[in-house]
C-alpha positions in Angstrom: 161.7 89.8 84.6 157.7 91.2 85.6 157.3 92.3 89.3 155.3 90.5 91.6 156.6 86.8 90.8 160.3 87.1 90.2 163.7 85.5 91.8 166.3 87.9 92.0 170.0 87.5 93.3 171.8 89.7 95.8 174.3 92.1 93.9 175.8 92.9 97.5 175.9 92.1 101.3 177.0 92.6 104.5 180.7 91.3 105.1 181.1 88.4 108.0 183.8 90.7 110.2 181.2 94.0 109.9 178.2 90.9 111.2 180.7 89.8 113.9 181.4 93.2 115.8 177.5 94.0 115.1 177.0 90.9 117.5 178.5 92.2 120.3 175.9 95.5 120.8 172.4 95.6 121.5 170.2 96.6 119.0 168.9 99.6 121.1 172.8 100.9 120.7 172.2 100.6 117.2 169.1 102.4 116.8 170.6 105.2 119.3 173.3 105.7 116.6 170.7 105.8 113.6 169.0 108.6 115.4 166.0 106.4 116.3 164.7 107.0 112.8 164.9 102.8 111.7 163.0 100.3 113.2 160.4 97.5 112.2 158.0 98.3 114.8 156.9 97.3 118.0 154.2 94.6 116.9 157.7 92.4 115.9 158.7 90.4 118.6 161.0 87.4 119.5 159.0 84.1 119.2 162.1 82.3 120.1 164.2 81.8 123.6 165.7 85.1 123.5 169.4 84.2 121.3 170.4 87.2 119.6 170.0 87.4 116.0 172.9 89.1 113.2 173.1 87.9 110.0 172.8 89.4 106.4 168.9 89.7 104.6 167.3 87.4 102.6 164.4 89.5 101.6 161.1 88.1 100.8 158.0 89.7 99.5 154.7 87.9 99.3 151.5 87.8 99.5 149.5 87.7 102.9 149.0 84.1 104.3 151.3 82.3 101.5 154.4 81.1 102.0 155.4 79.9 98.5 158.5 82.1 98.1 159.8 82.0 101.6 160.1 77.5 101.2 162.5 78.9 98.5 164.7 81.6 100.1 165.6 79.5 103.1 166.8 76.9 100.6 168.6 79.8 98.8 170.0 81.1 101.3 174.0 81.0 102.9 174.5 79.8 106.6 174.7 83.3 108.7 171.6 84.6 106.6 168.8 85.8 108.1 165.1 85.1 105.9 163.4 88.7 106.1 160.0 88.0 105.2 156.8 91.1 104.0 153.5 89.4 104.6 151.9 92.6 105.0 151.4 92.1 108.5 148.3 89.8 108.1 147.9 87.9 110.9 145.4 85.4 109.1 147.5 82.9 108.1 150.8 81.6 110.0 153.9 82.2 107.8 156.3 79.6 108.9 156.1 77.2 112.0 157.9 74.6 113.2 159.2 72.7 109.9 160.5 75.5 108.3 162.2 77.0 111.4 163.2 73.5 112.1 164.5 73.6 108.1 166.0 76.9 108.7 168.3 76.0 111.4 169.5 72.6 110.3 171.0 74.7 106.6 172.5 77.1 109.3 170.3 80.4 109.0 171.1 83.1 111.9 167.0 83.8 111.7 163.5 84.3 110.5 162.2 87.5 110.5 158.4 87.1 109.6 156.0 90.6 109.0 153.1 88.0 109.9 152.2 85.1 112.2 153.8 81.9 112.9 152.2 78.9 114.3 154.0 76.1 116.4 154.4 78.8 119.1 155.6 76.6 122.0 157.9 74.8 120.0 159.6 78.0 118.6 159.5 79.5 121.7 161.7 77.0 123.7 164.3 76.8 121.3 167.4 79.0 120.3 166.8 79.5 116.6 165.7 83.6 116.4 162.4 83.9 114.9 160.5 87.4 114.8 157.1 87.6 114.5 153.9 89.2 114.5 151.8 86.9 115.9 150.5 83.3 116.5 147.7 81.9 114.5 147.2 77.7 114.0 145.6 78.7 110.3 148.0 77.2 108.0 149.2 78.9 105.0 148.9 78.5 100.9 151.7 77.8 99.0 150.5 79.2 95.3 152.6 82.6 95.0 152.8 85.2 93.7 156.1 86.9 95.5 159.5 88.5 95.2 163.2 87.2 96.4 165.6 89.8 97.0 163.8 93.2 96.5 163.3 96.1 98.9 160.7 95.6 101.5 159.0 97.7 104.3 158.5 96.9 107.8 156.8 99.0 110.1 158.4 101.8 107.6 162.0 100.7 108.2 163.9 99.4 104.3 165.7 96.5 103.8 167.3 95.4 101.2 168.9 92.5 100.4 172.3 91.7 101.9 171.4 94.4 104.8 172.9 93.8 108.0 169.4 92.2 110.2 169.9 92.2 114.1 167.6 91.6 116.4 167.9 90.6 120.4 164.7 90.9 123.6 164.0 94.5 122.2 163.3 94.0 118.5 164.7 93.6 115.2 166.4 96.9 113.1 168.3 96.7 110.1 171.8 98.7 108.4 171.9 99.4 104.7 175.3 98.0 103.7 176.8 101.3 102.5 176.1 102.7 106.0 177.5 100.0 107.9 181.0 100.5 108.5 180.1 104.4 110.1 177.5 103.3 111.7 179.8 100.4 113.6 181.8 103.0 114.7 178.9 105.1 116.4 177.9 102.5 118.1 180.3 100.9 119.3 181.4 104.6 121.3 177.7 104.7 122.2 177.9 100.8 124.1 181.3 102.0 126.0 179.8 105.0 126.6 176.5 103.2 128.6 179.1 100.7 129.9 180.9 103.3 131.6 177.6 104.7 132.8 176.2 101.8 134.6 179.3 101.5 136.3 179.1 105.1 137.0 175.5 104.4 138.6 176.5 101.0 140.2 179.6 103.1 142.1 177.0 105.9 143.4 179.2 108.5 141.1 176.5 109.2 137.9 175.8 113.0 137.4 172.0 114.0 137.4 172.9 117.2 136.9 171.9 117.4 133.1 168.5 117.1 133.9 168.0 120.5 135.7 170.2 121.8 133.2 168.5 120.3 130.1 164.7 122.0 131.9 166.3 125.0 132.5 167.2 125.1 128.8 163.6 124.6 127.7 162.2 127.2 130.0 161.2 125.0 132.7 160.7 127.2 136.1 162.1 124.8 138.9 161.5 125.8 142.8 164.3 126.0 144.9 
């Protein structure tokens, strides 16, 4: 199959059990547990009402401004999947709008991630179906191809492969490779538990701040008495 215009099948995917455990965590805790090295970039923002998104990736790489392969990916996707589209970050033409997001929601998908623009932003903003994108334009897409489905894509330096876990909340989007998911989940759950305990300590007035001066001294900063 020649690269550039092809449809592949997923060879593996994140388990539904892991998806549900990740659903309980903030994106920030997952990101911190991966040493803050994995992120889709600050330009990729929630365009919907803020509902959390967690699911397995169907990936799409398409030329900027064309959504033919996005249509096919939505039709291929299983309930609970997230269609992740790398359209080069171009904002000239919208890749999806209300019709496609409504179709994806009706099919039971978990969300859409668009490294590009959307339109019908008012309708999408009012809806609970998760849509993340880089911008908004009224100019519609073309449907000529080329493009690829279920190949690795990179958004803001974050590589997403078909079947990887993709999650999003108000802070943005993070992806977790299938092979790393179980180990990262253990770290992220521990991080979340620690932060929940710290919030309780803050509210009760017993949160220690000694670490700030300790860190400054270790780094050689002079602190006035």
